[in-house]
SEVOLUM-790078 format. One record per atom (N, C-alpha, C, O): residue in one letter; atom name; x negated, y negated, z. Coordinates in pm, whole numbers, plus 50000, padded with zeros to 5 digits. Each point is the difference from the previous one (the first is absolute). Layout:
SEVOLUM-790078
+-----+------+-------+-------+-------+
: res : atom :    c1 :    c2 :    c3 :
+-----+------+-------+-------+-------+
:   a :   CA :     X :     Y :     Z :
...
+-----+------+-------+-------+-------+
END
This chain:
SEVOLUM-790078
+-----+------+-------+-------+-------+
: res : atom :    c1 :    c2 :    c3 :
+-----+------+-------+-------+-------+
:   x :    N : 49911 : 50121 : 50021 :
:   x :   CA : 50075 : 49825 : 49948 :
:   x :    C : 49927 : 49938 : 50017 :
:   x :    O : 49894 : 50014 : 50061 :
:   x :    N : 50167 : 49879 : 49871 :
:   x :   CA : 49898 : 49884 : 49983 :
:   x :    C : 50059 : 49915 : 50106 :
:   x :    O : 50121 : 50000 : 50024 :
:   x :    N : 49770 : 49906 : 50057 :
:   x :   CA : 50060 : 49911 : 50110 :
:   x :    C : 49932 : 49860 : 49978 :
:   x :    O : 49882 : 49972 : 49982 :
:   x :    N : 50227 : 49951 : 50024 :
:   x :   CA : 49985 : 49857 : 49965 :
:   x :    C : 49906 : 49955 : 50114 :
:   x :    O : 50040 : 50021 : 50115 :
:   x :    N : 49839 : 49919 : 49866 :
:   x :   CA : 49929 : 49932 : 50138 :
:   x :    C : 50015 : 49852 : 50024 :
:   x :    O : 50018 : 49936 : 50103 :
:   x :    N : 49970 : 50022 : 49751 :
:   x :   CA : 49986 : 49826 : 50030 :
:   x :    C : 49991 : 49915 : 49900 :
:   x :    O : 49947 : 50041 : 49896 :
:   x :    N : 50102 : 49821 : 50111 :
:   x :   CA : 49937 : 49915 : 49854 :
:   x :    C : 49912 : 49903 : 50077 :
:   x :    O : 50018 : 49958 : 50114 :
:   x :    N : 49879 : 50015 : 49795 :
:   x :   CA : 49950 : 49870 : 50065 :
:   x :    C : 49920 : 49941 : 49876 :
:   x :    O : 49994 : 50062 : 49894 :
:   x :    N : 49944 : 49811 : 50128 :
:   x :   CA : 49954 : 49909 : 49878 :
:   x :    C : 49896 : 50121 : 49899 :
:   x :    O : 49932 : 50088 : 50053 :
:   x :    N : 50079 : 49891 : 49799 :
:   x :   CA : 49936 : 50073 : 49933 :
:   x :    C : 49856 : 49973 : 49997 :
:   x :    O : 49950 : 49888 : 50005 :
:   x :    N : 49981 : 50232 : 49988 :
:   x :   CA : 49840 : 50034 : 49973 :
:   x :    C : 49971 : 49949 : 49885 :
:   x :    O : 49879 : 49980 : 49989 :
:   x :    N : 50226 : 49973 : 49858 :
:   x :   CA : 49989 : 50011 : 49876 :
:   x :    C : 50008 : 49844 : 50005 :
:   x :    O : 50083 : 49949 : 50075 :
:   x :    N : 49833 : 49972 : 49847 :
:   x :   CA : 50040 : 49812 : 49998 :
:   x :    C : 50119 : 49970 : 49942 :
:   x :    O : 50070 : 49902 : 50027 :
:   x :    N : 49958 : 50201 : 49873 :
:   x :   CA : 50144 : 49985 : 49898 :
:   x :    C : 50107 : 50028 : 50043 :
:   x :    O : 50101 : 50001 : 49930 :
:   x :    N : 49899 : 50033 : 50220 :
:   x :   CA : 50117 : 50074 : 50057 :
:   x :    C : 50057 : 49975 : 50153 :
:   x :    O : 49926 : 49995 : 50098 :
:   x :    N : 50212 : 49990 : 49906 :
:   x :   CA : 49999 : 49954 : 50156 :
:   x :    C : 49991 : 50033 : 50119 :
:   x :    O : 49965 : 49940 : 50102 :
:   x :    N : 50098 : 50237 : 49863 :
:   x :   CA : 49979 : 50085 : 50111 :
:   x :    C : 49943 : 50092 : 49968 :
:   x :    O : 49949 : 50004 : 49888 :
:   x :    N : 50041 : 50092 : 50194 :
:   x :   CA : 49956 : 50140 : 50024 :
:   x :    C : 50092 : 50105 : 50065 :
:   x :    O : 49985 : 49993 : 50122 :
:   x :    N : 50093 : 50090 : 49849 :
:   x :   CA : 50056 : 50096 : 50056 :
:   x :    C : 49948 : 50143 : 50041 :
:   x :    O : 49981 : 50089 : 49917 :
:   x :    N : 49999 : 49924 : 50209 :
:   x :   CA : 49924 : 50136 : 50035 :
:   x :    C : 50111 : 50086 : 49996 :
:   x :    O : 50116 : 49966 : 50022 :
:   x :    N : 49832 : 50192 : 49938 :
:   x :   CA : 50082 : 50076 : 50019 :
:   x :    C : 49877 : 50116 : 50052 :
:   x :    O : 49882 : 49991 : 49966 :
:   x :    N : 50168 : 50106 : 50115 :
:   x :   CA : 49926 : 50118 : 50046 :
:   x :    C : 50083 : 50078 : 49951 :
:   x :    O : 50121 : 49982 : 49992 :
:   x :    N : 49776 : 50172 : 49949 :
:   x :   CA : 50025 : 50053 : 49889 :
:   x :    C : 49994 : 50156 : 50088 :
:   x :    O : 49944 : 50015 : 50108 :
:   x :    N : 50105 : 50056 : 49841 :
:   x :   CA : 49994 : 50162 : 50088 :
:   x :    C : 49838 : 50025 : 49999 :
:   x :    O : 49919 : 49983 : 49910 :
:   x :    N : 50067 : 50056 : 50206 :
:   x :   CA : 49839 : 50039 : 50057 :
:   x :    C : 49949 : 49835 : 50048 :
:   x :    O : 49886 : 49981 : 50041 :
:   x :    N : 50183 : 49942 : 49950 :
:   x :   CA : 49969 : 49882 : 50055 :
:   x :    C : 49867 : 49890 : 49934 :
:   x :    O : 49920 : 49925 : 50055 :
:   x :    N : 50109 : 50117 : 49782 :
:   x :   CA : 49939 : 49883 : 49943 :
:   x :    C : 50066 : 49897 : 49980 :
:   x :    O : 50122 : 50001 : 49990 :
:   x :    N : 49801 : 49890 : 50001 :
:   x :   CA : 50106 : 49847 : 49984 :
:   x :    C : 49985 : 49953 : 49849 :
:   x :    O : 49895 : 49983 : 49938 :
:   x :    N : 50240 : 50001 : 50017 :
:   x :   CA : 50002 : 49920 : 49866 :
:   x :    C : 50033 : 49870 : 50024 :
:   x :    O : 50062 : 49951 : 50094 :
:   x :    N : 49878 : 49985 : 49789 :
:   x :   CA : 50021 : 49858 : 50056 :
:   x :    C : 50027 : 49931 : 49824 :
:   x :    O : 49916 : 50007 : 49910 :
:   x :    N : 50225 : 49927 : 50079 :
:   x :   CA : 50063 : 49967 : 49920 :
:   x :    C : 49985 : 49814 : 49979 :
:   x :    O : 50059 : 49942 : 50092 :
:   x :    N : 49907 : 50009 : 49857 :
:   x :   CA : 49985 : 49868 : 49990 :
:   x :    C : 50129 : 49964 : 49890 :
:   x :    O : 50039 : 50051 : 49895 :
:   x :    N : 50012 : 49814 : 50203 :
:   x :   CA : 50175 : 49979 : 49905 :
:   x :    C : 49962 : 49850 : 50006 :
:   x :    O : 49912 : 49949 : 50069 :
:   x :    N : 50194 : 49978 : 49824 :
:   x :   CA : 50036 : 49886 : 50005 :
:   x :    C : 49914 : 49921 : 49936 :
:   x :    O : 49891 : 50021 : 50054 :
:   x :    N : 50094 : 49885 : 49845 :
:   x :   CA : 49909 : 49906 : 49945 :
:   x :    C : 49958 : 49902 : 50065 :
:   x :    O : 50094 : 49922 : 50019 :
:   x :    N : 49786 : 50031 : 50039 :
:   x :   CA : 49976 : 49891 : 50069 :
:   x :    C : 49984 : 49911 : 49893 :
:   x :    O : 49947 : 50024 : 49892 :
:   x :    N : 50118 : 49835 : 50162 :
:   x :   CA : 49996 : 49867 : 49903 :
:   x :    C : 50167 : 50016 : 49959 :
:   x :    O : 50065 : 49898 : 49976 :
:   x :    N : 49980 : 50205 : 50019 :
:   x :   CA : 50200 : 49994 : 49950 :
:   x :    C : 50030 : 49984 : 50094 :
:   x :    O : 49931 : 50041 : 50094 :
:   x :    N : 50213 : 49877 : 49928 :
:   x :   CA : 50110 : 49991 : 50116 :
:   x :    C : 50057 : 50135 : 50020 :
:   x :    O : 49953 : 50093 : 49934 :
:   x :    N : 50156 : 49932 : 50163 :
:   x :   CA : 50066 : 50122 : 50016 :
:   x :    C : 50123 : 49969 : 50096 :
:   x :    O : 49969 : 49903 : 50068 :
:   x :    N : 50156 : 50142 : 49962 :
:   x :   CA : 50080 : 49990 : 50057 :
:   x :    C : 49952 : 49952 : 50163 :
:   x :    O : 50062 : 49907 : 50052 :
:   x :    N : 49850 : 50147 : 50008 :
:   x :   CA : 49973 : 49956 : 50136 :
:   x :    C : 49942 : 49880 : 49977 :
:   x :    O : 49990 : 49937 : 50105 :
:   x :    N : 49965 : 50000 : 49789 :
:   x :   CA : 49916 : 49873 : 50043 :
:   x :    C : 50125 : 49887 : 49912 :
:   x :    O : 50008 : 49884 : 50038 :
:   x :    N : 50054 : 50150 : 49883 :
:   x :   CA : 50091 : 49894 : 49902 :
:   x :    C : 50137 : 50021 : 50073 :
:   x :    O : 50076 : 49904 : 50010 :
:   x :    N : 49955 : 50211 : 50037 :
:   x :   CA : 50159 : 50019 : 50025 :
:   x :    C : 50122 : 49931 : 49895 :
:   x :    O : 50115 : 49968 : 50028 :
:   x :    N : 49807 : 50023 : 49838 :
:   x :   CA : 50102 : 49989 : 49917 :
:   x :    C : 50070 : 50116 : 49949 :
:   x :    O : 49939 : 50099 : 49959 :
:   x :    N : 50178 : 49894 : 50040 :
:   x :   CA : 50142 : 50108 : 49958 :
:   x :    C : 49955 : 50007 : 49848 :
:   x :    O : 49993 : 50115 : 49957 :
:   x :    N : 49978 : 49793 : 49961 :
:   x :   CA : 50021 : 50043 : 49859 :
:   x :    C : 49845 : 50063 : 49948 :
:   x :    O : 49996 : 50088 : 49914 :
:   x :    N : 49872 : 49855 : 50151 :
:   x :   CA : 49900 : 50088 : 49984 :
:   x :    C : 49993 : 50130 : 50021 :
:   x :    O : 49949 : 50085 : 49927 :
:   x :    N : 50125 : 49933 : 50217 :
:   x :   CA : 50007 : 50145 : 50030 :
:   x :    C : 50076 : 50084 : 49877 :
:   x :    O : 49951 : 50105 : 49959 :
:   x :    N : 50180 : 49838 : 49982 :
:   x :   CA : 50073 : 50038 : 49920 :
:   x :    C : 49879 : 50065 : 49866 :
:   x :    O : 49968 : 50112 : 49961 :
:   x :    N : 50000 : 49770 : 50009 :
:   x :   CA : 49899 : 50030 : 49884 :
:   x :    C : 49892 : 50099 : 50010 :
:   x :    O : 49982 : 50086 : 49914 :
:   x :    N : 49938 : 49902 : 50202 :
:   x :   CA : 49950 : 50116 : 50030 :
:   x :    C : 50047 : 50135 : 49973 :
:   x :    O : 49961 : 50088 : 49923 :
:   x :    N : 50145 : 49904 : 50170 :
:   x :   CA : 50033 : 50170 : 49983 :
:   x :    C : 50067 : 50024 : 49842 :
:   x :    O : 50007 : 50112 : 49950 :
:   x :    N : 50033 : 49781 : 49990 :
:   x :   CA : 50068 : 50082 : 49858 :
:   x :    C : 49874 : 50026 : 49920 :
:   x :    O : 49998 : 50096 : 49923 :
:   x :    N : 49880 : 49810 : 50091 :
:   x :   CA : 49860 : 50002 : 49916 :
:   x :    C : 49947 : 50124 : 50057 :
:   x :    O : 49930 : 50055 : 49915 :
:   x :    N : 50074 : 50025 : 50217 :
:   x :   CA : 49930 : 50114 : 50064 :
:   x :    C : 50100 : 50145 : 49993 :
:   x :    O : 49959 : 50114 : 50022 :
:   x :    N : 50182 : 49846 : 49941 :
:   x :   CA : 50133 : 50113 : 50046 :
:   x :    C : 49923 : 50120 : 49949 :
:   x :    O : 50023 : 50096 : 50074 :
:   x :    N : 49876 : 49941 : 49806 :
:   x :   CA : 49971 : 50092 : 49960 :
:   x :    C : 49857 : 50079 : 50080 :
:   x :    O : 49953 : 50109 : 49967 :
:   x :    N : 49999 : 49805 : 50138 :
:   x :   CA : 49895 : 50055 : 50036 :
:   x :    C : 49987 : 50101 : 50064 :
:   x :    O : 50106 : 50062 : 50001 :
:   x :    N : 49792 : 50003 : 50072 :
:   x :   CA : 50033 : 50182 : 50066 :
:   x :    C : 50027 : 49913 : 50135 :
:   x :    O : 49909 : 49936 : 50053 :
:   x :    N : 50200 : 50065 : 49989 :
:   x :   CA : 50091 : 49938 : 50117 :
:   x :    C : 50053 : 50110 : 50121 :
:   x :    O : 50050 : 49979 : 50111 :
:   x :    N : 49913 : 50162 : 49807 :
:   x :   CA : 50042 : 50090 : 50081 :
:   x :    C : 49861 : 50078 : 50078 :
:   x :    O : 50001 : 50082 : 50091 :
:   x :    N : 49896 : 49866 : 49843 :
:   x :   CA : 49886 : 50062 : 50090 :
:   x :    C : 49918 : 49894 : 50086 :
:   x :    O : 49934 : 49907 : 49953 :
:   x :    N : 50082 : 50124 : 50181 :
:   x :   CA : 49997 : 49939 : 50110 :
:   x :    C : 49866 : 49926 : 50021 :
:   x :    O : 49979 : 49907 : 50078 :
:   x :    N : 49896 : 50183 : 49798 :
:   x :   CA : 49859 : 49950 : 50024 :
:   x :    C : 49968 : 49931 : 49846 :
:   x :    O : 49887 : 50001 : 49952 :
:   x :    N : 50222 : 49945 : 49983 :
:   x :   CA : 49929 : 49924 : 49877 :
:   x :    C : 50022 : 49887 : 50034 :
:   x :    O : 50101 : 49972 : 50064 :
:   x :    N : 49791 : 49922 : 49892 :
:   x :   CA : 50036 : 49841 : 50027 :
:   x :    C : 50068 : 49933 : 49945 :
:   x :    O : 49983 : 49879 : 50015 :
:   x :    N : 50149 : 50183 : 49878 :
:   x :   CA : 50146 : 49987 : 49960 :
:   x :    C : 50046 : 49978 : 50153 :
:   x :    O : 49984 : 49900 : 50069 :
:   x :    N : 50059 : 50188 : 49955 :
:   x :   CA : 50087 : 50027 : 50118 :
:   x :    C : 49983 : 49897 : 50144 :
:   x :    O : 50076 : 49930 : 50067 :
:   x :    N : 49779 : 50106 : 49936 :
:   x :   CA : 49963 : 49940 : 50122 :
:   x :    C : 50023 : 49817 : 49968 :
:   x :    O : 50040 : 49918 : 50083 :
:   x :    N : 49927 : 50061 : 49800 :
:   x :   CA : 50043 : 49823 : 50014 :
:   x :    C : 50169 : 49967 : 49998 :
:   x :    O : 50053 : 49895 : 50036 :
:   x :    N : 50020 : 50240 : 49906 :
:   x :   CA : 50144 : 49962 : 49953 :
:   x :    C : 50048 : 49994 : 50164 :
:   x :    O : 50046 : 49891 : 50032 :
:   x :    N : 49951 : 50192 : 50054 :
:   x :   CA : 50032 : 50031 : 50117 :
:   x :    C : 49959 : 49907 : 50117 :
:   x :    O : 50072 : 49979 : 50097 :
:   x :    N : 49788 : 49959 : 49879 :
:   x :   CA : 49916 : 49987 : 50106 :
:   x :    C : 50024 : 49818 : 49952 :
:   x :    O : 50069 : 49923 : 50067 :
:   x :    N : 49876 : 50047 : 49838 :
:   x :   CA : 49993 : 49864 : 49954 :
:   x :    C : 50125 : 49939 : 49934 :
:   x :    O : 50007 : 49877 : 49988 :
:   x :    N : 50087 : 50198 : 49972 :
:   x :   CA : 50118 : 49923 : 49901 :
:   x :    C : 50115 : 50079 : 50049 :
:   x :    O : 50087 : 50026 : 49917 :
:   x :    N : 49931 : 50019 : 50212 :
:   x :   CA : 50143 : 50077 : 50065 :
:   x :    C : 50024 : 49907 : 50112 :
:   x :    O : 50119 : 49989 : 50031 :
:   x :    N : 49800 : 49945 : 50034 :
:   x :   CA : 50032 : 49915 : 50094 :
:   x :    C : 49945 : 49871 : 50022 :
:   x :    O : 49880 : 49981 : 49978 :
:   x :    N : 50211 : 49910 : 50072 :
:   x :   CA : 49885 : 49891 : 50019 :
:   x :    C : 49899 : 50003 : 50105 :
:   x :    O : 49940 : 49892 : 50007 :
:   x :    N : 50023 : 50189 : 50072 :
:   x :   CA : 49878 : 49995 : 50072 :
:   x :    C : 49937 : 50149 : 49968 :
:   x :    O : 50060 : 50095 : 49950 :
:   x :    N : 49785 : 49899 : 50099 :
:   x :   CA : 49927 : 50117 : 49973 :
:   x :    C : 50078 : 50142 : 50092 :
:   x :    O : 50033 : 50116 : 49976 :
:   x :    N : 49969 : 49809 : 50117 :
:   x :   CA : 50057 : 50126 : 50151 :
:   x :    C : 50117 : 50029 : 49935 :
:   x :    O : 50009 : 50122 : 49988 :
:   x :    N : 50078 : 49823 : 49968 :
:   x :   CA : 50155 : 50043 : 49961 :
:   x :    C : 49994 : 50112 : 49867 :
:   x :    O : 50077 : 50096 : 49994 :
:   x :    N : 49826 : 49879 : 49910 :
:   x :   CA : 49912 : 50073 : 49909 :
:   x :    C : 49987 : 50164 : 50016 :
:   x :    O : 50054 : 50102 : 49956 :
:   x :    N : 49843 : 49861 : 50135 :
:   x :   CA : 49962 : 50132 : 50013 :
:   x :    C : 50099 : 50069 : 50118 :
:   x :    O : 49957 : 50111 : 50030 :
:   x :    N : 50147 : 49856 : 50035 :
:   x :   CA : 50089 : 50086 : 50079 :
:   x :    C : 50032 : 50043 : 49858 :
:   x :    O : 49964 : 50112 : 49964 :
:   x :    N : 50114 : 49791 : 49932 :
:   x :   CA : 50068 : 50094 : 49877 :
:   x :    C : 49947 : 50059 : 49908 :
:   x :    O : 50069 : 50053 : 49912 :
:   x :    N : 49753 : 49955 : 50085 :
:   x :   CA : 49957 : 50080 : 49957 :
:   x :    C : 49987 : 50160 : 50081 :
:   x :    O : 49988 : 50107 : 49940 :
:   x :    N : 50017 : 49878 : 50186 :
:   x :   CA : 49978 : 50124 : 50076 :
:   x :    C : 50124 : 50070 : 50000 :
:   x :    O : 49995 : 50123 : 49996 :
:   x :    N : 50140 : 49808 : 50009 :
:   x :   CA : 50110 : 50035 : 50000 :
:   x :    C : 50049 : 50053 : 49864 :
:   x :    O : 50106 : 50057 : 49977 :
:   x :    N : 49805 : 49916 : 49948 :
:   x :   CA : 50093 : 50050 : 49833 :
:   x :    C : 49921 : 50138 : 50004 :
:   x :    O : 50066 : 50103 : 49979 :
:   x :    N : 49778 : 49908 : 50049 :
:   x :   CA : 49979 : 50090 : 50006 :
:   x :    C : 49937 : 50118 : 50110 :
:   x :    O : 49927 : 50099 : 49996 :
:   x :    N : 50144 : 49830 : 50092 :
:   x :   CA : 50012 : 50106 : 50156 :
:   x :    C : 49881 : 50027 : 50065 :
:   x :    O : 49971 : 50096 : 50071 :
:   x :    N : 49952 : 49789 : 49889 :
:   x :   CA : 49845 : 49961 : 50111 :
:   x :    C : 50099 : 49983 : 50145 :
:   x :    O : 50121 : 49984 : 50007 :
:   x :    N : 49784 : 50025 : 50094 :
:   x :   CA : 50046 : 49948 : 50140 :
:   x :    C : 49919 : 49893 : 50041 :
:   x :    O : 50021 : 49945 : 50109 :
+-----+------+-------+-------+-------+
END
C-alpha cells in the first residue's frame, strides 16, 4: 500500500511543491508538481481561472494519485487554500 507522507516546497527550481509518498518496502518517491511562476486557485481565488484550468486539464491522468496532474488538480485547483486542497486530495484517494 502506498502512503502519502507530505507536501513541501519543491527541490526543483521550476516546480512549486514536492509530494512525498512511501512505497511498499519503505522506499520514498518524490513527485514534483505545480509550475513555479504561474498562479493557481490557492493564490488567485479566481473561480473563472479555476474553471479554465479544469477545462484545460480535464483529460489529464486524474485517477492516478501520484501523477503531477492529479496533485495539481486536487491540491492547487480544488480549494482556495493548500490545506483544504490537501484534504480534498486525501479524501479523493483514500489517504489518511
